[in-house]
C-alpha positions in Angstrom: 0.0 0.0 0.0 1.6 3.3 -1.0 2.1 5.9 1.7 -0.5 8.6 1.8 0.8 12.0 0.5 1.5 14.5 3.3 -1.3 16.8 4.1 -0.9 20.4 3.0 -3.2 22.1 5.6 -2.5 25.5 7.2 -1.6 23.8 10.5 0.9 21.4 8.7 2.6 24.3 6.8 2.8 26.4 10.0 4.3 23.5 12.0 6.8 22.9 9.2 7.7 26.6 9.3 8.2 26.5 13.0 10.4 23.5 12.8 12.6 25.2 10.1 13.1 28.5 12.0 12.9 27.0 15.6 10.3 27.6 18.3 12.1 30.5 20.0 12.4 32.4 16.7 8.7 31.7 15.9 7.6 33.1 19.3 9.8 36.2 18.8 8.5 36.8 15.3 4.9 36.4 16.5 5.5 39.0 19.3 7.1 41.3 16.7 4.1 41.0 14.4 1.8 41.8 17.3 3.8 44.9 18.3 3.9 46.2 14.7 0.1 45.8 14.3 -0.6 47.3 17.8 1.8 50.2 17.3 0.4 51.0 13.9 -3.1 51.0 15.2 -2.1 53.3 18.1 -0.2 55.6 15.7 -3.2 56.1 13.4 -6.0 56.5 16.0 -7.4 59.8 17.3 -5.9 59.5 20.8 -2.9 61.8 21.1 -0.7 63.0 18.3 -0.8 61.0 15.1 2.3 58.9 14.0 4.2 59.5 17.3 3.7 55.9 18.3 5.9 54.8 15.3 8.8 56.0 17.4 8.6 52.7 19.3 9.3 50.6 16.2 13.1 51.2 15.9 13.6 49.9 19.5 11.2 47.0 18.9 13.0 45.9 15.7 16.4 46.3 17.3 15.5 44.1 20.2 14.0 41.5 17.9 17.3 41.4 16.0 19.3 41.0 19.2 17.0 38.1 20.2 17.7 36.3 16.9 21.4 37.1 17.2 21.5 35.7 20.7 21.0 32.2 19.2 24.5 32.5 17.6 26.4 35.0 19.8 24.7 35.0 23.1 27.0 37.2 25.2 27.5 39.9 22.5 23.8 40.0 21.7 22.9 40.2 25.4 25.2 43.3 25.8 23.7 44.8 22.6 20.2 44.1 23.8 20.8 45.8 27.1 22.2 48.8 25.3 19.1 48.9 23.0 16.8 48.9 26.0 18.6 51.8 27.6 18.9 54.0 24.4 15.3 53.2 23.5 14.2 54.3 26.9 16.1 57.6 26.5 14.6 58.1 23.1 11.1 57.4 24.3 11.5 59.7 27.3 13.0 62.6 25.3 10.3 62.5 22.6 7.4 61.8 25.0 6.4 58.7 23.0 3.6 56.9 24.9 4.7 53.2 25.3 2.1 50.6 26.1 2.4 47.9 28.9 2.6 44.2 28.4 4.0 41.7 31.0 6.1 44.6 32.4 4.8 48.2 32.5 5.9 50.4 29.6 7.8 47.5 28.0 6.5 46.0 24.7 6.0 42.3 24.3 8.8 42.0 21.7 11.3 43.5 24.2 10.1 41.1 26.9 10.4 38.0 24.6 13.8 39.1 23.3 15.1 39.7 26.8 13.9 36.3 28.0 15.6 34.6 25.0 18.9 36.5 25.6 18.9 35.5 29.3 18.3 31.9 28.3 21.0 31.7 25.7 23.6 33.6 27.7 23.0 31.4 30.8 23.2 28.3 28.7 26.2 29.0 26.4 28.4 31.6 28.0 31.0 31.0 30.7 29.7 31.4 34.2 31.4 34.7 34.9 30.4 36.2 31.5 26.9 34.9 31.9 26.6 36.5 35.3 27.8 39.9 34.1 25.7 39.9 30.9 22.6 38.8 32.8 23.1 41.5 35.4 23.4 44.1 32.7 20.2 42.9 31.1 18.4 43.1 34.5 19.7 46.7 35.0 18.6 47.6 31.5 15.2 46.1 32.2 14.8 48.2 35.3 15.8 51.3 33.5 13.2 50.5 30.8 10.4 49.9 33.4 11.0 52.9 35.6 12.6 55.3 33.1 9.7 55.4 30.6 7.4 57.1 33.1 7.3 60.9 32.9 8.4 61.3 36.5 9.3 59.3 39.6 5.9 59.9 41.2 4.0 58.7 38.1 4.5 55.0 39.1 2.6 53.9 42.2 3.8 51.4 44.7 1.5 48.6 43.6 2.6 48.9 40.0 6.3 49.0 41.0 5.8 45.9 43.2 4.1 44.0 40.4 6.8 45.0 37.9 9.5 43.7 40.3 7.6 40.5 40.9 6.9 39.8 37.2 10.5 40.8 36.3 11.8 38.2 38.9 9.6 35.5 37.3 10.8 36.4 33.8 14.4 36.2 35.1 14.0 32.9 36.9 11.9 31.3 34.2 14.7 31.1 31.5 17.5 30.7 34.0 16.4 27.3 35.4 16.2 25.4 32.1 19.3 27.2 30.8 21.4 26.1 33.8 20.0 22.5 33.5 20.9 22.5 29.8 24.6 23.4 30.5 25.3 19.8 31.5 27.6 18.4 28.8 28.2 15.0 30.4 27.5 11.8 28.4 24.6 11.1 30.7 22.6 14.0 29.4 20.2 11.9 27.5 17.3 12.5 29.9 17.8 16.2 29.3 17.8 15.7 25.6 14.6 13.8 25.9 13.0 16.6 27.9 14.1 19.2 25.5 12.7 17.1 22.6 9.5 16.6 24.5 9.1 20.4 25.1 9.8 21.1 21.4 7.2 18.5 20.3 4.7 19.9 22.8 5.2 23.4 21.6 4.8 22.3 18.0 1.6 20.4 18.8 0.1 23.1 21.0 1.2 26.3 19.2 -2.4 27.5 18.4 -3.5 27.2 22.0 -0.3 28.8 23.3 -0.7 31.7 21.0 -4.3 32.3 22.1 -3.4 32.0 25.7 -0.4 34.4 25.3 -2.7 36.9 23.7 -5.3 36.7 26.5 -2.7 36.8 29.2 -1.2 39.9 27.7 -4.5 41.8 28.3 -4.9 40.3 31.7 -1.5 41.8 32.7 -2.8 45.2 31.5 -6.0 44.8 33.6 -3.9 43.7 36.6 -1.7 46.9 36.4 -4.9 49.1 36.0 -6.4 47.5 39.1 -3.4 48.4 41.4 -2.6 44.7 42.0 -6.1 43.8 43.1 -6.4 41.5 40.0 -3.1 39.7 40.8 -4.9 36.6 42.3 -7.0 36.3 39.1 -3.9 36.7 37.0 -2.2 34.0 39.0 -5.1 31.6 38.5 -5.1 32.4 34.7 -1.4 31.7 34.4 -1.8 28.4 36.3 -4.7 27.6 34.0 -2.6 28.3 30.9 0.2 26.1 32.1 -2.3 23.2 32.8 -3.8 23.6 29.4 -0.5 23.5 27.6 0.7 20.5 29.6 -2.7 18.7 29.3 -1.8 16.3 26.4 0.2 14.2 28.9 -2.7 13.6 31.3 -5.8 15.3 30.0 -8.2 13.8 32.5 -6.3 15.0 35.5 -5.6 18.3 33.8 -9.3 19.0 33.4 -10.0 18.3 37.1 -7.0 20.5 38.0 -8.3 23.3 35.8 -11.8 23.0 37.2 -10.2 23.4 40.7 -8.3 26.5 39.7 -11.3 28.1 38.0 -13.4 27.4 41.0 -10.8 29.1 43.2 -10.8 32.1 40.8 -14.6 32.3 40.8 -14.9 32.2 44.6 -12.1 34.8 45.2 -13.3 37.3 42.5 -16.3 38.8 44.5 -14.0 39.8 47.3 -11.6 41.8 45.0 -14.1 44.5 43.9 -12.7 44.4 40.4 -15.8 46.0 38.8 -14.6 49.4 40.2 -11.5 49.1 38.0 -13.3 48.0 34.9 -11.6 44.6 35.0 -12.9 42.8 31.9 -14.4 39.4 32.7 -17.2 38.6 30.3 -19.4 35.9 31.6 -17.7 35.9 35.0 -14.7 34.0 33.7 -11.4 35.6 32.5 -10.7 35.1 28.8 -7.5 33.2 29.5 -9.3 30.7 31.6 -12.0 30.3 29.0 -9.4 29.5 26.3 -7.6 27.1 28.7 -10.8 25.3 29.4 -11.6 24.9 25.7 -8.0 23.7 25.1 -8.2 21.1 27.8 -11.6 19.8 26.6 -10.2 19.4 23.1 -7.2 17.5 24.3 -9.4 15.3 26.6 -11.9 14.4 23.9 -9.0 13.8 21.5 -7.3 11.4 23.8 -10.2 9.5 25.4 -13.3 10.2 23.3 -16.6 11.7 24.4 -18.1 8.7 26.1 -15.2 8.5 28.6 -14.9 12.2 29.1 -18.4 13.6 29.6 -18.4 13.3 33.4 -15.3 15.5 33.8 -16.6 17.9 31.1 -19.8 18.2 33.2 -17.8 19.1 36.3 -16.0 21.8 34.4 -19.3 23.1 33.0 -20.7 23.3 36.5 -17.7 25.4 37.6 -18.2 27.8 34.7 -21.9 28.1 35.5 -21.1 28.9 39.1 -18.6 31.5 38.0 -21.2 33.1 35.7 -23.7 33.3 38.6 -21.2 34.7 41.0 -19.3 37.2 38.9 -21.4 38.3 35.9 -23.6 40.7 37.8 -23.9 44.4 37.0 -24.5 45.4 40.5 -23.6 43.8 43.8 -25.3 40.4 44.3 -25.7 37.2 42.4 -26.7 37.1 38.7 -30.3 36.1 38.6 -31.6 37.6 35.4 -33.0 34.7 33.3 -32.3 36.6 30.1 -28.7 37.2 30.9 -28.2 33.6 32.2 -29.8 32.3 29.0 -27.4 34.2 26.8 -24.4 33.1 28.9 -25.6 29.5 28.8 -26.0 29.6 25.0 -22.5 31.1 24.6 -21.0 28.5 27.0 -22.8 25.6 25.2 -21.6 26.9 21.8 -17.9 27.1 22.9 -18.2 23.7 24.6 -19.7 22.2 21.4 -16.9 23.7 19.3 -14.3 22.3 21.6 -15.9 18.8 21.6 -16.2 18.9 17.8 -12.6 19.9 17.3 -11.5 17.2 19.7 -13.5 14.5 17.8 -12.0 15.7 14.5 -8.5 15.5 15.8 -9.2 12.1 17.3 -10.5 10.8 14.0 -7.4 12.2 12.2 -5.1 10.6 14.8 -6.8 7.3 14.3 -6.3 7.6 10.5 -2.7 8.4 11.0 -2.1 5.6 13.3 -3.8 3.2 10.9 -1.6 4.5 8.0 1.5 4.1 10.1 0.6 0.6 11.2 -0.2 -0.3 7.5 3.1 1.1 6.4 5.0 -0.8 9.1 3.2 -4.0 8.3 3.9 -3.6 4.6 7.6 -2.9 5.3 7.8 -5.9 7.6 6.2 -8.1 4.9 8.6 -6.8 2.3 11.5 -7.4 4.6 10.4 -11.0 5.3 9.9 -11.7 1.6 13.3 -10.3 0.8 15.0 -12.5 3.4 13.0 -15.5 2.3 14.1 -15.0 -1.3 17.7 -14.5 -0.2 17.5 -17.7 2.0 16.0 -19.7 -0.8 18.3 -18.5 -3.6 21.6 -18.4 -1.8 21.5 -21.1 0.9 19.4 -23.6 -1.1 21.8 -23.3 -4.0 24.7 -24.4 -1.8 22.7 -27.2 -0.1 21.6 -28.5 -3.5 25.2 -28.7 -4.6 26.0 -30.7 -1.4 23.2 -33.1 -2.1 24.1 -33.5 -5.8 27.8 -34.1 -5.0 26.9 -36.5 -2.2 24.7 -38.5 -4.6 27.5 -38.7 -7.2 30.0 -39.7 -4.6 27.8 -42.5 -3.3 27.2 -43.9 -6.9 30.9 -43.7 -7.8 32.5 -44.7 -4.5 32.7 -48.4 -5.3 34.0 -48.0 -8.9 36.4 -45.2 -8.4 37.2 -44.1 -4.8 39.3 -41.2 -6.0 36.2 -39.6 -7.5 34.5 -39.9 -4.2 37.4 -38.2 -2.4 37.3 -35.3 -4.8 33.6 -35.1 -4.4 34.1 -34.9 -0.6 36.3 -31.8 -1.1 33.7 -30.1 -3.2 31.0 -31.0 -0.6 33.2 -29.4 2.1 33.7 -26.2 0.0 29.9 -26.0 -0.7 29.2 -26.5 3.1 31.6 -23.7 4.0 29.9 -21.4 1.4 26.5 -22.3 2.8 27.6 -21.5 6.3 29.0 -18.1 5.1 25.8 -17.3 3.4 23.8 -18.3 6.5 26.0 -16.0 8.6 25.4 -13.1 6.2 21.7 -13.6 6.4 21.7 -13.8 10.2 23.6 -10.5 10.3 21.1 -9.0 8.1 18.1 -10.2 10.2 19.8 -9.0 13.4 20.1 -5.5 11.9 23.9 -5.6 11.5 23.5 -5.1 7.7 20.6 -4.1 5.5 18.4 -6.9 4.2 19.5 -8.0 0.7 22.9 -6.3 1.0 25.0 -9.3 1.9 28.6 -9.5 0.8 27.8 -12.0 -2.0 25.0 -9.9 -3.3 27.1 -6.7 -3.2 29.6 -8.4 -5.6 26.9 -8.5 -8.3 27.0 -4.7 -8.5 30.6 -4.6 -9.4 31.1 -7.3 -12.0 28.1 -9.5 -12.9 30.1 -11.4 -15.5 32.7 -12.4 -13.0 30.1 -13.5 -10.5 28.3 -15.6 -13.1 31.6 -17.3 -14.1 32.3 -18.0 -10.5 28.8 -19.4 -10.1 29.1 -21.7 -13.1 32.7 -22.8 -12.4 31.7 -23.9 -8.9 29.4 -26.5 -10.5 27.5 -27.0 -7.3 24.4 -28.0 -9.4 26.4 -31.0 -10.8 25.7 -30.3 -14.5 28.4 -29.1 -16.9 27.5 -25.6 -17.9 28.6 -23.3 -20.7 27.6 -19.6 -21.1 27.5 -16.6 -23.3 28.0 -13.2 -21.7 27.7 -9.8 -23.3 27.4 -7.4 -20.4 28.3 -3.7 -20.0 30.5 -2.6 -17.1 28.0 -0.1 -15.7 25.1 -2.5 -15.1 22.7 -1.1 -12.4 23.1 -2.4 -8.9 19.7 -3.9 -8.5 19.5 -5.4 -11.9 22.9 -7.2 -11.5 22.0 -8.6 -8.1 18.6 -9.9 -9.3 20.1 -11.4 -12.4 22.7 -13.3 -10.4 19.9 -14.7 -8.1 17.8 -15.7 -11.1 20.6 -17.6 -12.8 21.6 -19.1 -9.4 18.0 -20.4 -8.8 17.7 -21.7 -12.3 20.9 -23.7 -12.1 19.8 -25.0 -8.7 16.6 -26.3 -10.3 18.7 -27.9 -13.0 20.6 -29.9 -10.4 17.4 -30.8 -8.5 14.9 -31.5 -11.3 16.6 -32.1 -14.7 17.0 -35.9 -14.8 19.8 -37.2 -17.0 20.9 -33.7 -18.0 24.3 -33.6 -19.6 24.6 -29.9 -20.4 23.2 -26.5 -19.3 23.6 -23.2 -21.1 23.5 -19.7 -19.6 23.0 -16.5 -21.7 23.2 -13.0 -20.2 23.3 -10.1 -22.7 22.0 -6.6 -23.0 19.4 -6.1 -25.8 18.3 -2.5 -26.2 17.3 -1.2 -22.8 16.8 -4.6 -21.2 19.0 -7.4 -19.8 18.1 -10.7 -21.3 18.8 -13.9 -19.3 18.2 -17.4 -20.5 19.1 -20.7 -18.8 18.4 -24.0 -20.6 19.2 -27.7 -20.1 18.8 -30.9 -22.1 17.4 -33.0 -19.3 14.0 -34.5 -19.0 11.4 -34.0 -16.3 12.3 -35.8 -13.1 10.3 -38.9 -12.4 10.9 -38.9 -8.7 10.9 -36.5 -5.8 14.3 -34.7 -5.6 16.5 -35.3 -2.6 15.4 -33.1 0.2 12.1 -32.4 -1.4 11.0 -29.2 -3.2 9.7 -26.2 -1.3 7.9 -24.9 -4.4 9.1 -21.3 -3.7 11.8 -21.1 -6.4 9.6 -19.9 -9.2 7.6 -17.7 -6.8 10.8 -16.0 -5.6 12.0 -15.5 -9.2 8.7 -14.0 -10.3 8.8 -11.6 -7.3 12.3 -10.5 -8.2 11.3 -9.8 -11.8 8.1 -8.0 -10.8 10.0 -5.7 -8.5 12.0 -4.5 -11.5 8.9 -4.4 -13.7 10.4 -7.1 -16.0 9.1 -10.3 -17.6 9.7 -14.0 -16.8 8.9 -17.2 -18.6 9.6 -20.7 -17.5 8.6 -24.0 -19.0 9.6 -26.9 -21.3 11.8 -26.0 -24.2 11.3 -27.2 -27.8 14.0 -29.8 -27.4 12.5 -31.2 -24.2 14.7 -29.6 -21.7 13.7 -26.8 -19.2 14.0 -23.2 -20.3 13.9 -20.0 -18.1 14.0 -16.6 -19.7 13.9 -13.2 -18.1 13.9 -9.6 -19.4 15.0 -7.0 -16.8 14.6 -3.3 -17.8 17.8 -1.4 -17.0 15.9 1.9 -16.3 13.9 0.2 -13.6 17.0 -0.8 -11.9 18.3 2.8 -11.8 14.9 4.0 -10.4 15.1 1.3 -7.7 18.6 2.5 -6.7 17.4 6.0 -6.4 14.6 4.9 -4.1 16.9 3.1 -1.7 
């Protein structure tokens, strides 16, 4: 069964792009795109002087360039990034450009992402002393950017300053921990490599969810700053919910229950924070980041376990969302009891839940199809491998064993009349046995994975000089019938064609020794006619009247037809016009070249 062509969906193309440029660069470019769009919109709106916001773009692009540069020259890029932050802050302060807040106040999201990347690569790749100095300089530059972009010292209140220091500490510790762990260069670093590979695969698989969560959390940071730290508990719950959602593919059932617990805590705490006074946006009583996290976990749960095994946990999460809507979606103090509002909220929640379940079922169906395709491909490959080994075993080993049997029969018949002939036959039997053992060892190595199947030492010789191998095969006379031959072969015969031709002639001569009774001569022809290799093996024997020694497995012609079919050639076998047996094969030379290209 041919492998299915790779899908060309938007998700597949995006994942391929992320793999090519790397996850860190993809995150940085996404942040840069967001900042460019946001800054352009701010520059063209009616709030404040027009076009002044474009003054943020030079610093944004410079920090993005330093973030990309840090992947190659971490220490130098870190120093340059710190300098860019300081000069950008002086530029913003001098021209009174209004910067917007992201995770840190007055610091754009691109500057935050680039700073985190520079800290990570410096801590991972630079020497300890250099890493400490560069990281310290980046921290100082970040503090200058946070506090220096306000108009005056009194413009930043204590709550905002405390939040900025707390979030800055988290942004510093976040990249330092994995970077220090990744500095281990010992040979026993395989678990670390597996962890890094797992994180990369997780990011590639969850990038749409991570992007939506990052976008929602960005606004929640802004709401938290505007509420003078009152919204910090809600922000904390949203961050934990986002982490649970991103990690949910590992244990989706437990992740959903954990998310339900965090959302319940957020719903119960919210009424005591008086966030309505600060216009803290929470449509439906649930923060947007928690809504997106809930949808992501439901998708992953349904994708992993199906709907029938997931509906109880989904019902628990739905109950928590309903409680949050009743507690926190009021317009005045008190519980939400307006039936019309509750109906709208219930419809919106049911719609988002239905979308999540539908997406999960679609992904589950796609995963099942991929698994089936992979299993089919593996089964086909295993079958092809077994058939190749079976052909090699029959063609190579059976040839030598047949020679042993024929020589032993001749020695037994001639022993009483001429003992010297029997002694000579014993020598030939010994040589045939040694060759059979060597062939068996090559096959065993191939089956154990020490050499590719079908690429044994003997078969490789066919790719260098088919004529010499055919002469060696005929001169060994293991089949016990005098054989002459006519060869007209070019020196550049394709690898696969030469190997198959050798096996076809070998099996044909083996059959001559086993089945051609009273044969006195065999003839082998191997010549190139046009764009095909023509093989012909004939004998002058008659059909055997008795079962050959050792029996007949009946797989000789089957294996020959399989070899010829693989090269898209033709094979004929049957009684010749003179009564003997005749085997002819035509092997296209172009097919052999195509086969080599596929290997």
